[in-house]
Each structure stands twice: as C-alpha cells, then as structure tokens.
C-alpha positions as CSV (number, residue, x, y, z in Angstrom):
1,M,23.3,-34.9,3.9
2,T,24.7,-31.7,2.6
3,S,26.8,-31.0,-0.8
4,Q,30.6,-29.7,-0.7
5,N,29.1,-26.7,-2.6
6,E,26.6,-25.7,0.4
7,C,29.2,-26.2,3.2
8,E,31.5,-23.5,1.1
9,A,29.2,-21.3,0.1
10,P,29.5,-18.2,2.5
11,E,26.3,-16.8,4.4
12,L,24.8,-13.6,2.8
13,G,27.3,-10.8,4.6
14,D,30.1,-13.0,5.9
15,D,32.2,-11.3,3.7
16,L,31.2,-7.6,4.2
17,Q,34.1,-5.1,4.3
18,I,33.4,-1.7,5.0
19,T,36.7,0.2,3.3
20,K,35.5,3.7,3.9
21,T,33.3,5.6,6.0
22,T,33.3,9.7,5.3
23,R,31.1,12.2,7.1
24,R,29.6,14.7,5.1
25,A,30.7,18.5,5.5
26,A,27.5,20.1,5.2
27,G,24.4,18.5,7.0
28,N,24.1,14.7,9.1
29,G,25.2,11.4,7.3
30,T,27.9,9.2,6.5
31,W,29.0,8.1,3.4
32,V,29.8,4.2,3.9
33,R,31.5,2.8,1.2
34,G,32.0,-1.6,1.1
35,R,32.1,-4.7,-0.6
36,M,30.2,-8.1,-0.1
37,N,29.7,-11.2,-2.3
38,G,31.1,-10.0,-5.5
39,H,29.8,-6.5,-5.1
40,R,30.5,-2.9,-4.3
41,F,28.7,-0.4,-2.9
42,D,28.1,3.2,-1.5
43,A,25.6,4.4,0.6
44,L,24.5,7.5,2.8
45,V,23.2,6.9,5.9
46,F,21.8,8.7,8.8
47,T,21.4,8.5,12.5
48,E,17.8,9.4,12.1
49,H,15.0,8.4,9.9
50,A,14.3,11.1,6.7
51,E,11.7,13.6,7.6
52,S,10.3,12.4,4.5
53,A,9.3,8.7,4.1
54,E,9.9,8.1,0.6
55,F,13.5,9.4,0.6
56,E,14.4,6.6,2.9
57,L,14.9,3.0,1.8
58,G,12.2,1.3,3.7
59,D,13.2,2.1,7.5
60,S,16.8,1.5,7.2
61,R,18.2,5.4,7.5
62,I,19.5,4.9,4.1
63,S,18.7,7.8,1.7
64,K,21.2,6.6,-1.1
65,I,22.6,3.1,-2.1
66,W,24.4,2.3,-5.2
67,V,25.1,-1.4,-5.7
68,Q,27.6,-2.7,-8.6
69,R,28.6,-6.4,-9.5
70,L,32.0,-6.5,-9.4
71,A,32.6,-9.1,-12.3
72,D,31.1,-7.2,-15.1
73,K,31.1,-3.5,-13.7
74,A,27.5,-3.5,-13.9
75,T,25.0,-1.3,-11.8
76,V,22.5,-3.6,-10.4
77,A,20.7,-1.4,-7.7
78,N,20.6,2.3,-7.3
79,F,18.1,4.2,-4.8
80,D,18.5,7.6,-4.7
81,R,15.9,9.0,-2.4
82,G,13.8,6.6,-4.6
83,W,14.3,3.9,-7.0
84,D,16.4,4.7,-10.4
85,V,17.6,1.1,-10.6
86,R,15.6,-1.3,-8.7
87,P,17.8,-4.4,-8.0
88,A,18.3,-6.4,-11.0
89,T,19.0,-9.7,-9.5
90,D,17.8,-11.7,-6.9
91,E,21.4,-11.3,-5.1
92,A,21.6,-7.4,-5.4
93,A,18.0,-7.3,-4.2
94,A,19.4,-9.6,-1.1
95,I,22.5,-7.3,-0.9
96,V,19.9,-4.4,-0.5
97,D,17.8,-5.9,1.8
98,F,20.4,-7.0,4.2
99,L,22.2,-3.6,4.1
100,G,19.1,-2.0,4.8
101,A,18.5,-4.1,7.8
102,G,21.7,-3.3,9.6
103,L,24.1,-0.9,7.7
104,A,23.1,2.2,10.2
105,D,23.2,0.2,13.0
106,H,26.5,-1.2,12.5
107,I,27.7,2.3,11.4
108,F,26.4,4.3,14.1
109,N,26.7,1.4,16.9
110,A,23.1,1.7,17.8
C-alpha cells in the first residue's frame, strides 16, 4: 500500500516549464530558461556536440547550466564548460541529470 504523499508527489520533470528560449546572436546555441521541482535554470544548448568533450555536460549538448533553488535563491549547481558548483543536493543532481538527458532533444525536436 502506498502512502498519500507517494501518490501526490510529482515525478521529476512532471512540472517542467520552459519559460523562454533565445537563439544566440553570434554562433550556434540557444539559451533556455525554465523551472521545475522548485528550482529555476538557465542552460545553453546546442544542436551538435562540443568539439572538445570537456566543454559539454556529459553527452548532453549543454555547455552551460545554472540551477537555483527558489526557496532560498541558492545556486545549487553551475556548469560553465566545467563544474563551478557541483550539484549541492541530490535533488539538484537529479535535475541536472534530467535536463542533461533530454533538454537539447526537447528544444530542437530531435
């Protein structure tokens, strides 16, 4: 039997909202702003993989991602062609992993 909280808890990403997308004026890439699971994020995503693997978050086509917890405005993750702030919580890590797994495909409909 499941508890009431388990039934009401949304799955990671169920509340994903893309609030703004902006193509960069110079070069490729699109800035994506959004919210999910009590956090907001900005990410720079590309249609192609980075020429240098260390400039990309895993195999995500994301070169920059910033995640802020809305409750206290704390930066809980920041990757700018390398980790500046590694995910500070398990939830932040899950959000980064979720976005890394599919944000570029979602934005570019691939």
